[in-house]
N, C-alpha and C positions, 0 to 999 in steps of 0.2 A: 799428825792430828788425831786425836781420839775418837772413838768410835760412838759419836754423837749422831743421833738420827734428825734429818730435817727433811723438809719438802721445800721445792725452789720455784713452786707454781703460782705463787701471788703475783698478781698482773699490775696492781697499782700500792704495793707495799714493799718497804724497804729499810733497812738500820743503816744509814749512813756511815756513822761513826760512834764509837762508845771511849767510855774512859773517865776518870774519878767520880765512879758512881752514878754516870749518868749513860743515857741512850739518845741518840738523836734520830729519829724516825721521819720518814716520809710517808704521806698515804694520800695519795693524788697529789693535790697542791697545795696541802697542809704540812707544815712542819712541825713536829713537837719534841720537846726535848724533857724528858722523865726521868726520875732515878729509877734505879735498878740495883738490888743489894748483891747480886752474882758479878757484878762489875768492880772489881777490885784492882784493877791495872790503871795506870794514868794514861790521859788521855793525850793523843799525839798534837792535838790544839785545844785552843779554848772553845769549847762545843758552844757557849753561850753567845760566842761572839759570831757563829754562822749566821750570814747576812739574812736569810729566808726565812728564819725562825717565825711561827705562828703564834706558839703558845708555848709557855713554861709552866710545870708543875713544881710549886716550893713547897717543900716538906714544911711543917709546924716543929716545935721543939723537940717532938718524939714520936715515933711510929711512923705510919704512913698518911695521916690526916695532913692536910695543907689544902692548899687552892692553887687553882689554875691562873697564871698571870697571862692575859692575852696582849699580844704585843700588836696584833691587828686583829680586823673583825673575823671571828671563827662563826661558820653556819651553825644553828641548832643542832643538826645532824648533817653526816656526810656519809657516803657509800664506797666501800672497796669491794673488789670482785677477787674470789678464787676459784679458778675453773668456771665453772658456769652457775655457781652460788653467788650471791650478794649479800652484803652486810651493811645495816645501817648503825652509825657509830655516833659519840657524841662525848664531851668532854665530860666524865663524871668524879664524884669523889674519891677519894683514895686511889688516884691517879689513874684509875681505869678509864678504859674507853670504848667497852662493850665487846672485845675479841681477843684470844689471846692466839695469834697467828701461829705459835709453833704446833698447835695441836693440828694442822693442816697434816702432819705426817700420819697422825693417827685417823684422821677422815680419809685418806687415801688408803689406809688399810682396811678399813670397816668397808669401804664401798667396793673394793676388790674381794673380800670375801662374799660379801652380799651378791654381788653380782656371779662369782663364781659357784654359789649354792645352788643355783638354778630353781629355785624353789621360794614361795613366800616367807618373809622372815617379819618376825615382831619383835621389837627391841624396847627396854627399857633403859630411858636415860636418866638417871640420877643425879642432882647438885648440875643440871643440866644449863644453867645460866642462860645466855641467850640464843642457843640453839644449834651453834655450829655443828655438833655431832648428830644432832636432830635432823636438820635438815640434809645433812651428807647422807644418813643412812635413806632418808624419804625420798632423796632425787634417784635411788636405786630401786624404788617400789616397797620398800619396808613400811609397815605401819609400826606408830612410834609412840610410845607414852613417854612424855617430856614432862619430867618431875622437877620443882625448884619451888624454894620459900619464898622466892621474891616475886611479888607481883610486877613491879617493874621490868625485871628483866624476864620474866615468861611474856610480856606483853610485846616485847623489843624480839623476843624469838619469833613470835607470831609475824612481826612486821618482815624480819628476815625473810621468812619462808615466803610470804607473799611475793618480795622483790625477788626472789629465786624462781618464780614461776611455780611454786607448789602450794597455792590456794587450796586447791581441791587435794592433797596430799593426805595421808590416812596419820595425822598427827594428831596426839590427844593430850592437852596441856594442864597440868594438874598444879595447883601451886599449894605445897602441903610440906610438912616435914619429911623428908625421904626415909627415915627410920619406923615412922609411924605409919608411911603408907605402904612400905614393903611390908611389914605386919599385918595389915589390912588384905594384901594380894594374897598373902600364904592363907588366910582365913575364906578368902573368896575362891581359893585354888585357880588364880590365873596364873598364867605360865608364860614366859618369854624366850625366843630363841637365842638372844642375845642381850648382855647387859652391860652397859656403860655407867662408871660412877667417876666423878670428878671433885670429890669431897674438900672443903677448904679444911684448914689448919684449926679452924676454931669459928663457931658460929652458932646463931639461933633460928629455930623456926620460927613459923608465924604464930604461934602460940607460945613463944619463949622458951621452946625446947632446945636444951643445951647440946651440943656436939663440939666433941674434942677429938680429932683423928688419931689419936697415937693410943687413946682408950676405947676407941669403940671402932674403927675400921674393921678389924678382925671378926667380932660378932656382925659387922653389916655384911661382911663377905658371906657368912656361914647361913646369914639371913636368905641374901640372894640366891643362893643354891637353891633353896626349896621352892624358888619360883621359876627355875629355868625348866623349859621343856624337857621332853624324854629324846630331844634330837636337837641340842644345841649347837649354836654355830661359834661364838665368842664371848668370853667376858674380859672386859677391859677397867683397869684401875688407874687414874691418872694422880699426881699429886704435884701441886704448885707450891711453893713457899712453905711446905710443911718440915721440911728435912729429912723426910723419910727417903731411902734410898732405893733405887730399883730392884737390888736384891731384897729388901726387907718386904715390899709388896710382893715380891715374887714368893718368897716363903710363904706368904699368908695363902696365896692361891694354892701352890703346892700340898699345905696342909688340909686345906678346904675341899680340892678337888682331887684328894689322892686317890680315890676309886674311880676316877674317871679316865678314859682313854683321851689323852690330849696332850698338847705341847704347849710349854709355857715360856715365853721370852720377857724378860725385862730388860729396859733401855733407857739410857737419858736422851731427852729431847731439846732442841734448840732452835734457833734462828742464824744463816749465816748472814755476815756483815759485808759491807763492800769494802773492808779493809783485809788487806791479804791476810790468808789463812786463820781469820778470827770468827769464831760462831760462839752466839751468846748464848750460856746453857739456860735453860727455862723451865726445869722441872725433871719428872720422871715417870714414866709409863711400866704397866706389866700386863702383858695379854695373854689370855688362854684361849686357844684355838681347838676346838674339839674335834 
């Protein structure tokens, strides 16, 4: 098996089977069938005939746009757990459900680094989505600045923090364009000990700001260097559905942080399935540990 990294601590999430461009997932008592572009192998049985399917995401003629076809009634929201953290999920457009379970591998790494540091840590989480990384860091006492352009996703991050018993955690929620926010933080001379970024391949900020990862990720990493504290802990880049390889992101960090005393590791992340020796690849990460 390849050197793909994954975490096995989900208590109520699993991938039952994959194939023919789709994955069959179980989230508590909900069974979803969703497309996945990485699944280029044939299925071992007709996944759409699985007897317990709750809902199927059906693609439109192109891209990821489509609709959820509900086979049985689906709650407006439902909850799954990882360690002591809880996440409120729902069936969303563009096949999303409000979480990327493969990121548990990175959450575990960040938790360990913060715990071992033995000091107060401030974290800047950019493109923070529904807050998995934010609440993982906050669970160890870190203060977190959570930045995302989507009001709906930011509100869901707050729900996840409350579900996880972190209502009083030091999490500041910012709805903003991430590049613009970092530029303002540089002018304000605000500093952070750890930086996380999970940028989309393409997107727009709340005021229509255009983001293209291949054209802008290097300059953003350079900007984030300017908001690192004098005693930084880590810098993490995630890439999902952008086509960026782990080594490409590592090269960016090696150039930007060439004058720092640090270790850099890049890797592919994924999710193990119930199928023998099959791990679903889900993206790439590169982490600098100072």
